[in-house]
VOVO-326891 format. One record per residue (C-alpha): x, y, z. Coordinates in steps of 0.05 Angstrom, whole numbers, padded with zeros to 5 digits, always signed. Layout:
<pts>
XYZ
...
</pts>
This chain:
<pts>
-00046+00021+00403
-00044-00013+00470
-00117+00006+00488
-00142-00014+00412
-00107-00085+00419
-00140-00097+00487
-00205-00096+00457
-00201-00160+00421
-00176-00199+00484
-00241-00183+00517
-00286-00196+00461
-00249-00265+00453
-00267-00288+00518
-00340-00267+00517
-00355-00291+00449
-00319-00360+00466
-00351-00356+00537
-00418-00346+00504
-00411-00408+00464
-00392-00452+00518
-00435-00419+00570
-00494-00465+00567
-00453-00532+00580
-00413-00498+00631
-00463-00453+00676
-00531-00464+00645
-00585-00492+00686
-00570-00563+00657
-00493-00547+00655
-00439-00581+00696
-00441-00522+00746
-00504-00485+00744
-00487-00409+00758
-00546-00402+00794
-00524-00440+00852
-00473-00387+00867
-00529-00336+00873
-00566-00354+00943
-00614-00299+00951
-00615-00297+01029
-00664-00235+01038
-00595-00184+01044
-00598-00116+01015
-00572-00109+00939
-00511-00070+00968
-00494-00122+01018
-00499-00175+00963
-00447-00134+00916
-00395-00123+00970
-00400-00200+00989
-00399-00219+00916
-00391-00165+00864
-00429-00185+00804
-00485-00152+00762
-00520-00222+00763
-00550-00195+00826
-00597-00153+00791
-00620-00208+00747
-00687-00219+00784
-00701-00148+00788
-00698-00143+00710
-00742-00205+00706
-00692-00249+00678
-00663-00312+00703
-00587-00322+00721
-00571-00363+00651
-00600-00306+00607
-00574-00251+00645
-00501-00284+00637
-00516-00291+00563
-00538-00219+00560
-00478-00194+00588
-00433-00232+00543
-00466-00204+00480
-00470-00133+00510
-00392-00139+00527
-00371-00173+00462
-00409-00122+00414
-00379-00064+00452
-00310-00086+00457
-00319-00101+00380
-00348-00036+00364
-00294-00009+00404
-00239-00037+00367
-00264-00003+00299
-00286+00064+00329
-00231+00105+00367
-00282+00146+00403
-00308+00086+00440
-00239+00076+00472
-00258+00110+00529
-00243+00101+00608
-00318+00088+00623
-00323+00033+00567
-00266-00004+00593
-00295+00005+00665
-00361-00028+00640
-00320-00083+00609
-00284-00096+00669
-00348-00101+00703
-00379-00151+00657
-00316-00192+00663
-00313-00189+00737
-00383-00212+00742
-00370-00271+00698
-00307-00288+00746
-00349-00287+00807
-00393-00347+00788
-00344-00378+00741
-00316-00427+00792
-00261-00477+00775
-00270-00461+00699
-00244-00390+00705
-00197-00399+00758
-00137-00396+00707
-00076-00344+00715
-00094-00312+00649
-00167-00298+00671
-00141-00261+00730
-00086-00221+00681
-00143-00200+00637
-00181-00167+00698
-00116-00137+00722
-00103-00107+00651
-00176-00088+00648
-00170-00048+00707
-00104-00015+00684
-00142+00005+00621
-00194+00039+00659
-00137+00084+00694
-00097+00096+00620
-00159+00106+00578
-00176+00179+00565
-00239+00204+00594
-00270+00230+00536
-00346+00218+00545
-00355+00266+00611
-00328+00329+00564
-00353+00309+00502
-00318+00264+00445
-00270+00318+00423
-00238+00333+00492
-00200+00291+00540
-00147+00271+00585
-00080+00257+00556
-00042+00188+00559
-00001+00204+00620
+00064+00165+00634
+00048+00158+00707
-00002+00107+00704
+00018+00080+00634
+00088+00052+00675
+00035+00007+00713
+00031-00035+00646
+00107-00045+00645
+00106-00061+00711
+00050-00113+00709
+00090-00144+00646
+00153-00144+00689
+00116-00183+00744
+00083-00232+00693
+00151-00250+00659
+00197-00246+00720
+00156-00281+00767
+00141-00338+00712
+00220-00346+00706
+00239-00349+00782
+00182-00397+00799
+00214-00446+00755
+00281-00441+00795
+00243-00435+00871
+00201-00496+00854
+00264-00541+00850
+00239-00578+00786
+00291-00622+00764
+00277-00613+00690
+00283-00537+00695
+00345-00543+00732
+00375-00597+00686
+00352-00558+00626
+00310-00625+00605
+00239-00593+00609
+00226-00576+00536
+00247-00651+00521
+00178-00665+00559
+00137-00602+00550
+00116-00604+00475
+00080-00669+00486
+00054-00666+00560
+00026-00592+00553
-00055-00587+00557
-00071-00581+00481
-00011-00579+00435
-00010-00558+00359
+00017-00602+00300
+00079-00563+00307
+00091-00588+00371
+00104-00656+00346
+00159-00637+00302
+00185-00586+00356
+00187-00655+00399
+00235-00690+00348
+00289-00636+00350
+00352-00659+00389
+00369-00656+00461
+00417-00605+00459
+00367-00557+00419
+00321-00561+00474
+00370-00549+00529
+00393-00487+00491
+00318-00463+00487
+00313-00476+00561
+00370-00427+00573
+00341-00376+00521
+00278-00379+00561
+00308-00360+00628
+00343-00308+00593
+00284-00280+00565
+00234-00286+00626
+00291-00269+00681
+00342-00225+00651
+00303-00187+00601
+00248-00159+00646
+00294-00111+00676
+00301-00078+00606
+00230-00055+00611
+00245-00011+00655
+00303+00020+00621
+00301+00097+00595
+00342+00078+00543
+00299+00066+00482
+00345+00013+00444
+00345-00031+00505
+00269-00028+00510
+00262-00048+00438
+00308-00104+00444
+00271-00131+00503
+00209-00119+00467
+00226-00167+00405
+00258-00219+00454
+00187-00219+00483
+00154-00225+00418
+00195-00288+00396
+00183-00322+00455
+00104-00312+00452
+00105-00326+00383
+00137-00393+00392
+00087-00408+00445
+00035-00394+00402
+00057-00439+00344
+00075-00499+00393
+00014-00495+00442
-00058-00471+00447
-00061-00420+00507
-00124-00385+00484
-00119-00307+00490
-00060-00306+00540
-00001-00297+00493
-00042-00248+00449
-00050-00212+00517
+00020-00209+00534
+00041-00183+00467
-00009-00130+00479
+00026-00109+00539
+00091-00115+00506
+00063-00060+00460
+00078-00010+00526
+00149-00013+00509
+00149+00021+00446
+00139+00089+00426
+00093+00125+00376
+00150+00130+00326
+00167+00053+00325
+00092+00042+00325
+00073+00090+00265
+00139+00058+00226
+00103-00008+00233
+00038+00018+00213
+00059+00056+00151
+00094-00012+00127
+00039-00056+00152
-00011-00017+00110
+00026-00024+00047
+00040-00099+00056
-00036-00105+00068
-00059-00074+00012
-00016-00115-00032
-00040-00176+00001
-00116-00154-00003
-00102-00143-00082
-00066-00217-00089
-00121-00244-00052
-00181-00212-00094
-00148-00238-00155
-00136-00303-00127
-00211-00304-00100
-00233-00286-00170
-00197-00345-00205
-00213-00391-00156
-00285-00376-00162
-00283-00378-00239
-00254-00446-00230
-00307-00474-00180
-00367-00446-00212
-00353-00466-00282
-00321-00536-00258
-00263-00525-00302
-00224-00587-00314
-00161-00591-00357
-00141-00658-00392
-00067-00650-00399
-00061-00714-00437
-00116-00699-00488
-00107-00623-00485
-00179-00612-00477
-00211-00563-00428
-00283-00588-00402
-00331-00537-00365
-00396-00534-00339
-00446-00490-00293
-00430-00518-00226
-00466-00466-00181
-00535-00424-00187
-00524-00351-00165
-00585-00326-00134
-00610-00258-00136
-00616-00262-00065
-00539-00278-00050
-00523-00219-00096
-00569-00175-00054
-00541-00193+00005
-00467-00185-00021
-00484-00116-00046
-00519-00099+00017
-00461-00120+00065
-00407-00078+00017
-00450-00019+00023
-00452-00025+00102
-00378-00042+00101
-00369+00021+00065
-00406+00063+00108
-00369+00034+00165
-00306+00051+00135
-00322+00128+00137
-00263+00162+00176
-00289+00203+00238
-00263+00265+00265
-00231+00245+00334
-00188+00269+00377
-00109+00257+00373
-00073+00214+00417
-00037+00263+00464
-00067+00325+00503
-00052+00355+00561
-00075+00335+00629
-00145+00354+00645
-00119+00391+00709
-00076+00385+00777
-00137+00350+00812
-00147+00299+00757
-00066+00286+00756
-00070+00278+00830
-00127+00228+00824
-00102+00183+00772
-00028+00188+00806
-00054+00167+00871
-00086+00109+00836
-00024+00087+00806
+00018+00092+00862
-00036+00050+00903
-00040-00004+00849
+00035-00004+00847
+00040-00012+00925
-00015-00070+00933
+00011-00106+00877
+00076-00121+00917
+00038-00162+00960
+00024-00221+00908
+00087-00208+00873
+00131-00229+00936
+00095-00293+00946
+00153-00315+00906
+00199-00310+00961
+00166-00324+01036
+00221-00267+01064
+00202-00217+01023
+00127-00220+01034
+00136-00228+01099
+00168-00159+01104
+00112-00122+01066
+00087-00064+01108
+00022-00083+01138
-00016-00024+01113
-00004-00047+01043
-00027-00119+01063
-00088-00091+01090
-00102-00052+01023
-00094-00114+00989
-00139-00157+01028
-00188-00101+01022
-00193-00109+00941
-00171-00178+00934
-00242-00196+00917
-00244-00150+00854
-00174-00184+00826
-00144-00115+00810
-00071-00147+00826
-00055-00220+00830
+00003-00266+00828
+00033-00305+00771
+00080-00358+00755
+00069-00405+00692
+00098-00472+00685
+00126-00481+00754
+00134-00551+00746
+00140-00597+00687
+00081-00647+00692
+00080-00715+00651
+00152-00733+00652
+00134-00808+00654
+00083-00794+00598
+00026-00750+00592
-00039-00770+00632
-00107-00775+00596
-00174-00792+00617
-00215-00823+00564
-00294-00833+00577
-00332-00895+00550
-00399-00908+00542
-00442-00970+00526
-00516-00990+00520
-00510-01062+00548
-00445-01060+00590
-00411-01113+00538
-00386-01066+00474
-00357-00998+00497
-00347-00936+00455
-00300-00879+00470
-00327-00811+00472
-00279-00770+00436
-00266-00689+00450
-00256-00644+00398
-00190-00617+00422
-00156-00658+00482
-00116-00716+00453
-00155-00778+00451
-00156-00809+00380
-00086-00839+00366
-00093-00814+00292
-00125-00755+00298
-00078-00692+00286
-00068-00638+00345
-00116-00578+00338
-00104-00508+00327
-00156-00468+00365
-00119-00402+00391
-00148-00353+00411
-00211-00401+00440
-00201-00437+00502
-00245-00497+00509
-00253-00501+00585
-00275-00568+00593
-00216-00598+00554
-00168-00554+00601
-00203-00588+00659
-00197-00657+00634
-00120-00644+00627
-00116-00626+00703
-00164-00678+00725
-00117-00731+00695
-00060-00712+00740
-00097-00737+00807
-00164-00773+00822
-00234-00757+00808
-00242-00737+00880
-00201-00681+00863
-00241-00655+00808
-00317-00659+00832
-00342-00626+00771
-00323-00694+00735
-00383-00729+00768
-00426-00682+00747
-00399-00687+00674
-00417-00762+00678
-00485-00753+00704
-00502-00701+00652
-00479-00746+00597
-00519-00799+00623
-00581-00757+00621
-00561-00740+00551
-00559-00662+00560
-00545-00624+00490
-00512-00570+00523
-00460-00606+00557
-00454-00658+00492
-00432-00594+00457
-00377-00576+00491
-00351-00649+00473
-00376-00640+00402
-00400-00574+00376
-00433-00622+00317
-00480-00665+00354
-00480-00711+00300
-00408-00731+00314
-00424-00752+00387
-00430-00826+00386
-00491-00829+00429
-00528-00770+00397
-00594-00811+00384
-00600-00837+00457
-00555-00825+00516
-00512-00886+00544
-00536-00931+00597
-00471-00939+00626
-00407-00898+00635
-00337-00908+00656
-00268-00871+00652
-00195-00897+00644
-00131-00864+00656
-00079-00876+00597
-00006-00849+00583
+00006-00814+00520
+00065-00803+00481
+00089-00771+00413
+00105-00819+00358
+00174-00811+00335
+00199-00811+00259
+00214-00876+00233
+00282-00900+00220
+00281-00883+00141
+00262-00810+00163
+00185-00818+00142
+00130-00795+00186
+00088-00847+00220
+00013-00859+00207
-00006-00836+00278
+00005-00781+00321
+00007-00812+00386
+00021-00878+00425
-00007-00896+00486
-00011-00938+00545
-00070-00966+00598
-00052-00948+00661
-00115-00955+00714
-00188-00943+00723
-00200-00871+00729
-00279-00873+00750
-00319-00932+00760
-00375-00958+00716
-00442-00919+00732
-00507-00910+00710
-00571-00869+00727
-00593-00890+00797
-00525-00920+00817
-00513-00916+00889
-00439-00889+00882
-00457-00837+00833
-00515-00815+00878
-00464-00813+00940
-00414-00773+00896
-00468-00724+00873
-00492-00709+00945
-00421-00703+00972
-00401-00648+00924
-00472-00612+00929
-00484-00626+00858
-00553-00646+00855
-00612-00592+00841
-00641-00567+00909
-00689-00513+00870
-00722-00507+00806
-00691-00462+00755
-00727-00392+00744
-00782-00397+00685
-00753-00361+00624
-00793-00299+00610
-00831-00287+00548
-00804-00215+00543
-00770-00180+00487
-00696-00189+00516
-00699-00263+00531
-00725-00279+00467
-00674-00242+00426
-00619-00274+00469
-00649-00340+00458
-00651-00322+00380
-00577-00306+00375
-00562-00375+00414
-00600-00409+00367
-00561-00378+00313
-00488-00397+00339
-00511-00466+00363
-00470-00515+00328
-00416-00467+00302
-00349-00479+00323
-00316-00434+00375
-00249-00420+00338
-00280-00412+00271
-00335-00355+00306
-00276-00322+00342
-00228-00317+00277
-00290-00290+00234
-00304-00233+00283
-00228-00221+00290
-00225-00218+00214
-00280-00173+00204
-00258-00123+00257
-00186-00124+00226
-00214-00113+00160
-00255-00055+00180
-00194-00026+00221
-00153-00039+00156
-00200-00005+00108
-00207+00060+00155
-00130+00065+00158
-00129+00060+00084
-00184+00112+00082
-00147+00157+00122
-00083+00150+00083
-00125+00167+00014
-00153+00228+00055
-00089+00252+00073
-00058+00242+00006
-00120+00280-00035
-00131+00341+00007
-00151+00402-00032
-00098+00448-00056
-00140+00503-00015
-00112+00478+00047
-00042+00508+00034
-00071+00575+00029
-00095+00569+00097
-00070+00609+00153
-00014+00565+00192
-00027+00592+00259
-00051+00518+00280
+00015+00492+00296
+00071+00537+00305
+00142+00510+00327
+00129+00543+00395
+00061+00507+00403
+00057+00450+00451
+00020+00404+00400
+00067+00421+00337
+00115+00371+00353
+00065+00316+00355
+00034+00341+00294
+00096+00341+00251
+00115+00274+00277
+00049+00247+00258
+00051+00285+00184
+00120+00250+00182
+00098+00178+00177
+00029+00196+00141
-00013+00158+00196
-00020+00219+00246
-00088+00247+00260
-00120+00297+00207
-00086+00360+00196
-00148+00395+00205
-00152+00364+00279
-00181+00410+00333
-00218+00461+00278
-00291+00459+00267
-00323+00436+00202
-00360+00502+00191
-00294+00540+00198
-00259+00496+00152
-00321+00509+00099
-00311+00585+00112
-00243+00587+00103
-00251+00544+00033
-00305+00598+00017
-00254+00650+00029
-00197+00623-00012
-00246+00611-00072
-00274+00684-00060
-00201+00713-00068
-00183+00671-00124
-00248+00688-00162
-00239+00766-00141
-00165+00756-00165
-00184+00727-00235
-00238+00787-00240
-00181+00836-00230
-00136+00796-00283
-00188+00797-00332
-00205+00866-00331
-00135+00886-00333
-00128+00843-00394
-00191+00882-00426
-00152+00945-00411
-00089+00927-00442
-00128+00897-00505
-00165+00965-00508
-00103+01006-00506
-00071+00962-00555
-00128+00974-00606
-00124+01048-00599
-00053+01048-00608
-00059+01002-00676
-00116+01053-00700
-00073+01109-00692
-00016+01075-00731
-00067+01054-00784
-00091+01122-00793
-00013+01149-00798
-00007+01100-00853
-00067+01118-00890
-00047+01196-00888
+00024+01181-00918
-00007+01140-00973
-00051+01199-00988
+00012+01249-00986
</pts>
């Protein structure tokens, strides 16, 4: 289950990254990725060692850097979504390929990928390579059992993440954390709050202080229970973490980070608890699906026939509001058939198998110990004396693999920013330098009347960096100069980072002649004296100029571009007319203009629906097994067999692997034929004995009739 839930996190990143990639790293983007790949004539192996990324292979495949990155995103997203549905693809080699793809993006991602959750996803991905069964090397029906040695690394990573996040709040000497007042500022000063953050901000101060105390308890004390041998303590720690992560998701948009943390929390559970969950969730999911279907039918009826009820006159009016085309019907039927095909249950191996052998155990055990050892280096960054006492050999090992992001340091919300007000940068454009129009972003606060957005699990990378840029000067954010330059040029790829629907961009018809940026301070509005809600979500005060007025050819703009190395020094590679680049270009055209959160949730809903239907299909299969299976020999799982306990545990909750697991389909058919033959033979013997009894009965009756006739004659 841990591996199954890790796949959507990769797909969330890759799909979201694919949507925003052209504006960030394309040839006309803010920080073109091709600038990071300087071909100096070195051998391919030397290039891979200096910067481990598959993008070095792009020229050898006839692809430019932009097309190669988009192709990797599509391959990774398709593979991760397929593995979410098909258990046979949850293989160590598949995770290795996904990790390599993510690492390839990270190497050229620059500032837009330097977030802690990007490092966390890389580290978790590599742990999945060690934990996942190796099935592809020995066939789909054999593999390595999930051993507890490597699986403990997930709990150790979860411990490092949560414990460090709690400790750094104290070691930073931030007065808001020490004074228990941090949450009185957090909800309005976080990067992209949700609408519920406004309501949470209105809670009394004493509640915020208690919340800070609970946060310290969950992040500092509870992580020690992750390593407890007592099951109940681990379950208690699990539900404490779930509570914290769910509250963060409801009050803030932190992309896939909280979902990934919840996925790691699954390592605290055992199979018995998870099976109980799945059995309950399948029943409720089926009930919800039934209600949704009937509600959809009712809604569609009202919409299509435009039903309108006049309660005063007691009349109902209707008309045909939608014309249903045969093409739409055919497409729906085709999708339904495809869905049914995908939902067929495949015969896959069980969750637990014995180790492949002593050699394999030694290799993975050594890898687990090595991962634990080198993780001590970044973990001890929170305390200088502890870090200085780390064994030099371990430090050398960490330095040797640091470029691969195998282990990282963590510490979220170290200091509370925006205590005196939330700083925000507002960009304005003009055609005449007299009338200025604000350029509003899709997600970050800007318009005082616009409600906060809900975009989890998507991360708008530009909006996040705008939040960091507002904390300092534009010189600390060189990419901001590139943003102003691209907007003056009217680059569509960059404009779509601000508004996916380009028509909502105020200068979509013609680029602005002048641009400038100001810094404001924002605060949440408060409820009115009578308890009613205000019309606006935000209030703001002007602070200072953030970026001076510039235009194309402006001396200041040109000097900043040259200072930060943001001017094109080489022309991009010509896009090939081969099939692969054209396919990538076609896929890009299909998603252009689509909201990234909508696209992510659509893919997530489809994958969850397929998994749910597969689970329901398995449940139905187990309940409707032929009665002939009862007559089969029961030598497959005896009480003394190592797998008997596991099989009984799975059958107990009705959600285990198939009862015929480990037997070939031909053997099952032969056994069924033997049972049928035995039944036919037994049925034939019964019929023959019944005929013999009837013959004997007839003979007796004839003799009795003959005696009666003789008596009457006498």
